[in-house]
C-alpha positions in Angstrom: -45.2 56.8 -24.2 -45.1 53.1 -24.6 -47.1 50.1 -23.7 -46.5 47.0 -21.6 -48.2 44.1 -23.4 -48.3 42.2 -20.1 -50.9 44.6 -18.9 -48.8 45.7 -15.9 -48.3 49.5 -16.3 -45.8 49.8 -13.4 -42.6 51.4 -14.7 -39.7 49.0 -14.8 -36.1 49.8 -13.8 -35.4 49.8 -17.6 -38.2 52.3 -18.1 -36.7 54.6 -15.5 -33.2 54.2 -16.9 -34.1 55.0 -20.5 -36.2 57.9 -19.4 -33.2 59.4 -17.6 -30.9 58.8 -20.6 -33.4 60.5 -22.9 -33.7 63.4 -20.5 -29.9 63.8 -20.4 -29.5 63.5 -24.2 -32.4 65.9 -25.0 -31.1 68.4 -22.4 -28.0 68.9 -24.7 -30.3 70.5 -27.3 -32.5 72.3 -24.8 -35.5 69.9 -25.1 -37.3 69.1 -21.9 -39.1 65.8 -21.3 -42.5 66.7 -19.8 -43.7 63.1 -19.1 -43.3 59.5 -19.9 -46.5 57.5 -20.0 -46.7 53.7 -19.6 -49.8 52.0 -20.8 -51.1 48.6 -19.7 -54.3 47.7 -18.0 -53.8 51.1 -16.3 -51.9 54.2 -17.3 -49.0 55.5 -15.3 -47.5 59.0 -15.7 -43.9 59.5 -14.6 -44.7 63.2 -14.0 -47.6 62.4 -11.7 -45.4 60.0 -9.7 -42.6 62.4 -9.4 -40.2 60.2 -11.4 -39.0 63.0 -13.7 
């Protein structure tokens, strides 16, 4: 999870990219990413949006 100080919780291209890189790296040691949460004025879940 991380925050967007701007208040806009919409995941950026950089958020999507780093999430994929983390998933790939963690898969090497059999760790599964269950979600990535972005917090701003709202809360956005990658899992709920089907972005994982």
